[in-house]
C-alpha positions in Angstrom: 39.5 8.3 9.1 36.9 9.0 11.8 34.2 9.6 9.2 35.0 6.3 7.4 34.9 4.4 10.7 31.6 6.0 11.6 30.1 5.2 8.2 31.1 1.5 8.6 29.8 1.4 12.2 26.4 2.7 10.9 26.4 0.0 8.2 27.2 -2.8 10.6 24.8 -1.5 13.2 21.9 -1.2 10.8 22.6 -4.7 9.4 22.9 -6.3 12.8 19.7 -4.5 14.1 17.6 -5.5 11.1 18.6 -9.2 11.2 18.1 -9.4 14.9 14.7 -7.7 14.6 13.7 -10.1 11.8 14.3 -13.0 14.2 12.7 -11.3 17.2 9.5 -10.6 15.2 8.8 -14.3 15.2 8.2 -14.1 18.9 6.5 -10.7 18.7 4.0 -11.9 16.1 3.2 -15.1 18.0 2.7 -13.3 21.3 0.5 -10.6 19.7 -1.6 -13.1 17.8 -2.1 -15.0 21.0 -3.1 -11.8 22.8 -5.6 -10.7 20.2 -7.1 -14.2 19.7 -7.4 -14.9 23.5 -5.0 -17.8 23.8 -1.7 -18.4 25.5 0.9 -18.4 22.7 4.6 -19.3 23.3 5.2 -19.4 27.1 7.3 -22.5 27.7 10.7 -22.0 26.1 12.3 -19.5 28.4 10.8 -16.4 30.0 7.6 -15.4 28.1 8.5 -17.9 25.5 11.5 -15.8 24.2 13.6 -18.8 23.5 11.2 -19.8 20.8 13.3 -17.6 18.5 16.4 -19.6 19.4 14.5 -22.9 18.9 13.2 -21.8 15.4 16.6 -20.6 14.4 18.3 -23.9 15.4 15.6 -25.9 13.6 16.2 -24.0 10.4 20.0 -24.3 10.6 20.0 -28.1 11.3 17.0 -29.1 9.1 18.0 -31.1 6.0 18.7 -28.7 3.2 17.0 -30.7 0.5 17.0 -29.7 -3.2 14.4 -31.6 -5.3 16.1 -33.7 -8.1 13.7 -32.2 -10.6 14.5 -28.6 -9.7 16.7 -26.1 -11.6 19.4 -26.1 -8.9 21.4 -22.9 -9.6 18.2 -20.8 -9.8 16.6 -22.7 -6.9 19.5 -21.8 -4.7 19.7 -18.1 -5.9 16.0 -17.2 -5.5 15.8 -16.9 -1.7 18.8 -14.6 -1.6 17.3 -12.1 -4.0 14.5 -11.0 -1.7 16.8 -10.6 1.3 19.4 -8.6 -0.7 16.9 -6.3 -2.3 15.2 -5.5 1.0 18.5 -4.9 2.8 19.6 -2.6 0.0 16.4 -0.6 0.4 17.2 0.2 4.0 20.4 2.0 2.9 18.5 5.1 2.0 16.2 5.4 5.1 17.1 8.2 7.5 16.8 6.6 10.9 17.9 9.8 12.6 19.5 13.1 11.5 23.0 11.6 11.3 22.1 7.9 11.0 21.7 7.1 7.3 23.9 5.0 5.0 23.2 7.0 1.8 21.3 10.2 1.3 20.5 9.8 -2.4 18.7 12.6 -4.2 16.7 9.8 -5.9 16.2 7.9 -2.7 12.5 7.3 -3.3 13.1 6.0 -6.8 15.8 3.7 -5.4 13.3 2.3 -2.9 10.7 1.6 -5.7 13.4 0.0 -7.9 14.6 -2.3 -5.1 11.1 -3.3 -4.1 10.3 -4.2 -7.7 13.3 -6.6 -7.7 11.7 -8.7 -4.9 9.2 -10.2 -7.4 12.2 -12.0 -9.1 12.7 -14.0 -5.9 9.1 -15.3 -6.1 9.1 -15.9 -9.8 12.5 -17.7 -9.9 11.7 -19.7 -6.8 8.4 -20.9 -8.1 9.7 -21.6 -11.6 12.9 -23.4 -10.5 10.9 -25.7 -8.2 9.4 -27.4 -11.2 6.2 -27.9 -9.2 2.7 -26.9 -10.4 1.7 -25.4 -7.0 4.9 -23.4 -6.8 4.5 -22.1 -10.3 0.9 -21.1 -9.7 2.0 -19.3 -6.5 4.8 -17.5 -8.4 2.4 -16.4 -11.1 0.0 -15.0 -8.6 2.8 -13.3 -6.7 4.2 -11.7 -9.9 0.9 -10.3 -11.0 0.0 -9.1 -7.5 3.4 -7.4 -6.8 3.8 -5.8 -10.2 0.2 -4.5 -10.2 0.4 -3.0 -6.7 3.8 -1.4 -7.4 1.9 0.9 -9.9 -0.4 2.2 -7.1 2.5 2.4 -4.6 4.5 4.6 -6.9 1.6 6.9 -7.9 0.5 7.3 -4.3 3.9 8.8 -3.4 3.9 11.4 -6.1 1.8 13.7 -3.9 4.6 13.6 -1.3 7.1 14.4 -4.0 5.0 17.4 -5.1 4.8 18.8 -1.6 8.5 18.3 -0.9 10.0 19.0 -4.4 12.5 16.2 -3.8 13.0 12.5 -4.0 15.5 12.5 -1.1 14.1 10.9 2.0 16.1 13.2 4.3 14.5 16.2 2.6 11.0 14.6 2.9 11.4 14.1 6.6 12.7 17.7 7.1 9.8 19.0 5.1 7.5 17.6 7.8 8.8 19.8 10.7 5.6 21.9 10.8 3.1 19.1 10.0 3.2 15.5 9.0 2.2 14.6 5.5 -0.5 12.3 6.8 -2.5 15.5 7.3 -2.1 16.6 3.6 -2.0 13.2 2.0 -4.3 10.8 3.9 -5.5 9.1 0.7 -1.9 8.7 -0.5 -1.0 7.1 2.9 -3.9 4.6 2.8 -3.1 3.5 -0.8 0.6 3.3 -0.1 0.0 1.1 3.0 -2.5 -1.2 1.2 0.0 -1.6 -1.6 2.8 -2.3 0.9 0.7 -5.1 2.4 0.3 -6.6 -1.1 4.0 -6.1 -1.8 5.0 -8.0 1.3 2.3 -10.6 0.5 1.2 -10.6 4.1 -2.3 -11.6 5.3 -4.9 -10.8 4.1 -3.0 -10.5 0.8 -0.9 -13.7 1.2 -2.4 -15.2 -2.0 0.9 -16.4 -3.5 1.3 -18.8 -0.7 -2.4 -19.6 0.1 -2.0 -22.9 2.1 -5.6 -23.9 1.5 -5.1 -23.9 -2.3 -1.4 -24.1 -3.1 0.2 -26.0 -0.1 2.8 -23.2 0.5 2.8 -21.5 -2.9 6.1 -20.5 -4.4 8.2 -21.9 -1.6 6.5 -25.3 -1.3 9.7 -27.2 -2.2 12.1 -25.2 0.1 13.4 -26.3 3.4 16.2 -25.4 5.8 17.9 -22.1 5.6 16.6 -21.5 2.0 13.1 -21.4 3.5 14.5 -19.4 6.3 15.7 -16.7 3.9 12.2 -16.4 2.5 10.9 -16.2 6.1 13.5 -13.5 7.0 12.8 -11.6 3.8 9.1 -11.4 4.7 9.8 -9.9 8.1 12.4 -7.5 6.7 9.8 -6.4 4.1 7.2 -5.7 6.8 9.8 -3.6 8.7 10.8 -1.8 5.5 7.2 -0.8 4.6 6.6 0.3 8.2 9.8 2.4 8.2 8.9 3.9 4.8 5.4 4.7 6.0 6.9 6.5 9.0 9.4 8.4 6.9 7.0 9.5 4.2 3.8 10.3 6.2 4.6 10.4 9.9 7.6 12.7 10.2 10.3 10.0 10.3 12.5 10.7 13.3 10.8 14.0 14.2 9.1 14.2 17.6 9.2 16.1 20.9 12.7 16.6 22.3 12.2 14.6 25.4 13.2 11.5 23.4 16.1 11.1 21.0 15.2 11.1 17.2 16.2 7.4 16.8 13.8 6.4 19.6 10.9 8.2 17.9 11.6 6.5 14.6 11.8 3.1 16.3 8.6 3.6 18.2 6.6 4.7 15.2 8.0 1.9 13.1 7.2 -0.7 15.7 3.6 0.6 15.9 3.1 -0.1 12.2 4.7 -3.6 12.5 2.1 -4.4 15.2 -0.6 -3.2 12.9 0.7 -5.7 10.3 0.3 -8.4 12.9 -3.2 -7.2 13.8 -4.3 -7.5 10.2 -3.2 -11.1 10.2 -5.3 -11.7 13.3 -8.5 -10.1 12.1 -9.0 -10.1 8.3 -9.8 -13.0 6.0 -8.0 -13.7 2.7 -9.8 -12.4 -0.4 -10.0 -14.3 -3.6 -7.3 -13.7 -6.2 -9.7 -12.1 -8.7 -11.1 -9.8 -6.0 -7.6 -8.6 -5.1 -6.7 -7.8 -8.7 -10.1 -6.1 -9.3 -9.8 -4.1 -6.1 -6.4 -2.8 -7.3 -7.2 -1.9 -10.9 -10.8 -0.8 -10.5 -10.7 0.9 -7.1 -7.2 1.9 -6.1 -6.0 3.1 -9.5 -8.8 5.6 -10.1 -8.6 6.9 -6.5 -4.8 7.3 -6.8 -5.1 9.2 -10.1 -7.8 11.5 -8.6 -5.6 12.2 -5.5 -2.7 12.9 -7.8 -4.8 15.3 -9.9 -6.2 17.2 -6.9 -2.7 17.4 -5.2 -1.2 18.8 -8.4 -4.0 21.4 -8.9 -3.7 22.6 -5.3 0.1 22.7 -5.4 -0.1 24.7 -8.7 -2.7 27.1 -7.2 -0.6 27.8 -4.1 2.7 28.3 -6.1 3.3 32.1 -6.4 3.4 33.3 -10.0 6.7 34.8 -11.1 6.8 38.6 -11.1 6.9 40.2 -14.6 
């Protein structure tokens, strides 16, 4: 009975924390962008502009929830939910601390890759159901971008799997007790993080919603809480990629004993979230063809070479069986 109660408390706690964090990141991003771009940022609504989160939430709740008469209504309504559900399901296999994890699957890494690949359906369905040429173009861009960079993301993680011998995220974290995998797989980390930026279509890879070309891309026709779900899904995706980066390459919840494991995990993850914001503040958006060329002509060969070298070294260091 106590184990069941603890399990449900973990689920509710993770869900509440993630949704609260997704809302809070609105304020964090605006404050950090203002700091790095030498301007004021939100500073009127409440202390340090904190009530801007409340104002934005109320605006989304009370804004007219309009559905275009030319849209495919059932698909139009379903699309925003897909991205939120797929991202929230991905968090179920992340070990936040030694005893704080919803499901320790022995195929946890494959589950993460599978759930992240479902996010592309949200973009494609939303853009297609809008029956708008700008939305459709954004959806096509998003589909090709996300599907392409999923290839590099998956291959970049195979070095970690070779070093660990498991797809379980808990086992991957425990395998980093002596040294973090960033020391052994720096190339894999860089490729995974670049692919993660493309997967979340954040700046500088926000090509599916490039406002200078496509109005707002795949969500041009969305308003109210449907747009809000795309918005929340993006911030949840940033948090997910940050948490996975920490888990796979930076020791997860491991750290000196003067802080609890959960605090170490949160601090590391928040550091990568801030790096996502810094990218938005500093880098320009590439052209669509440059993004795709960079993936297939640069990242793919480097990823395969890293995989080949890692496999060769792992094979060399494996003791041969005695006769």
